[in-house]
C-alpha positions as CSV (number, residue, x, y, z in Angstrom):
1,X,133.0,96.6,88.9
2,X,130.2,95.0,90.9
3,X,132.1,95.6,94.2
4,X,132.5,99.3,93.3
5,X,128.7,99.4,92.6
6,X,127.9,97.9,95.9
7,X,130.2,100.3,97.7
8,X,128.4,103.2,96.0
9,X,125.0,101.9,97.3
10,X,126.4,101.4,100.8
11,X,127.9,104.9,100.9
12,X,124.7,106.5,99.4
13,X,122.6,104.5,101.9
14,X,124.6,105.6,104.9
15,X,124.7,109.2,103.8
16,X,121.0,109.2,103.2
17,X,120.3,107.5,106.5
18,X,122.4,110.2,108.3
19,X,120.4,112.9,106.5
20,X,117.1,111.3,107.6
21,X,118.4,110.8,111.1
22,X,119.4,114.5,111.2
23,X,115.9,115.5,110.1
24,X,114.4,113.3,112.9
25,X,116.7,114.8,115.5
26,X,115.8,118.4,114.4
27,X,112.1,117.4,114.5
28,X,112.5,115.7,117.9
29,X,113.9,118.9,119.3
30,X,110.9,120.9,118.0
31,X,112.9,122.9,115.5
32,X,110.6,122.0,112.5
33,X,107.5,123.7,114.0
34,X,107.6,126.6,111.5
35,X,108.6,124.4,108.5
36,X,105.4,124.2,106.4
37,X,106.3,120.8,104.8
38,X,106.5,119.2,108.2
39,X,102.7,119.5,108.8
40,X,99.7,117.8,107.3
41,X,99.0,117.1,104.6
42,X,102.5,117.6,103.3
43,X,104.2,115.5,105.9
44,X,102.5,112.4,104.4
45,X,104.1,113.1,101.1
46,X,107.4,113.5,102.9
47,X,107.0,110.2,104.6
48,X,106.2,108.5,101.4
49,X,109.1,110.0,99.4
50,X,111.8,110.1,102.1
51,X,111.2,106.5,103.4
52,X,110.8,105.3,99.8
53,X,114.2,106.5,98.8
54,X,115.6,105.0,101.9
55,X,114.1,101.6,101.0
56,X,115.5,101.8,97.4
57,X,119.0,102.6,98.7
58,X,118.9,100.1,101.5
59,X,117.9,97.3,99.2
60,X,120.8,97.9,97.0
61,X,123.2,98.5,99.9
62,X,122.4,95.0,101.2
63,X,123.0,93.5,97.8
64,X,119.3,93.0,97.2
65,X,119.3,90.1,99.7
66,X,116.1,88.4,100.5
67,X,115.0,86.7,103.7
68,X,112.1,84.4,104.4
69,X,109.2,85.2,106.7
70,X,106.6,82.6,107.1
71,X,108.0,81.0,103.9
72,X,107.6,84.2,101.9
73,X,110.6,86.0,100.4
74,X,111.0,89.5,101.9
75,X,113.6,92.0,100.8
76,X,116.1,92.4,103.6
77,X,117.0,96.1,103.2
78,X,113.4,97.4,103.1
79,X,112.5,95.1,106.0
80,X,115.2,96.6,108.1
81,X,114.0,100.1,107.2
82,X,110.4,99.1,108.0
83,X,111.4,98.0,111.5
84,X,113.3,101.3,111.9
85,X,110.2,103.2,110.7
86,X,108.0,101.5,113.2
87,X,110.4,102.1,116.0
88,X,110.8,105.8,115.0
89,X,107.0,106.3,114.8
90,X,106.6,104.6,118.2
91,X,109.3,106.9,119.7
92,X,107.3,109.9,118.6
93,X,104.5,108.8,121.0
94,X,106.7,109.6,124.0
95,X,108.5,112.7,122.7
96,X,106.9,116.1,123.8
97,X,107.5,117.8,120.4
98,X,106.2,115.0,118.2
99,X,103.0,113.1,117.6
100,X,102.7,109.5,116.6
101,X,100.4,108.7,113.7
102,X,99.4,105.4,112.1
103,X,98.8,107.4,109.0
104,X,102.4,108.5,108.9
105,X,103.5,104.9,109.3
106,X,101.2,103.8,106.5
107,X,102.5,106.4,104.2
108,X,106.1,105.5,105.1
109,X,105.3,101.8,104.5
110,X,103.7,102.6,101.2
111,X,106.8,104.5,100.1
112,X,109.0,101.7,101.2
113,X,106.9,99.2,99.2
114,X,106.4,101.3,96.1
115,X,110.1,102.4,95.8
116,X,111.1,98.8,96.3
117,X,108.8,97.8,93.4
118,X,110.0,100.7,91.3
119,X,113.6,99.6,91.9
120,X,112.8,96.0,90.9
121,X,111.1,97.2,87.7
122,X,114.0,99.5,86.9
123,X,116.5,96.6,87.5
124,X,114.5,94.3,85.1
125,X,114.5,96.9,82.4
126,X,118.3,97.4,82.8
127,X,118.8,93.6,82.9
128,X,120.2,93.4,86.4
């Protein structure tokens, strides 16, 4: 059953990543200009929630593996998504239809951290 569960998280994570990637491409092409939730202050909430969900799913898809960074345990899945987030925010600086923002990155990172923490609390309550 554990293998089936891991497969579920992998499929969910890949489908969610494809959804986020699609949103990014649409935004990169300038097609979200008239979408009200794509503009401040609502975009910050979107970064927090969308990237947080991605962190939650990615952590489970990687089997909740940890890695060590400067002798500190770091969750592998959320770390991967943090690097992806930094790269995506940096890419926005060179695209004509996008604007890079440290605030967006910080809200994304906060979502990644909070949703990771929520997942850990949820797992402890379930006994996983």
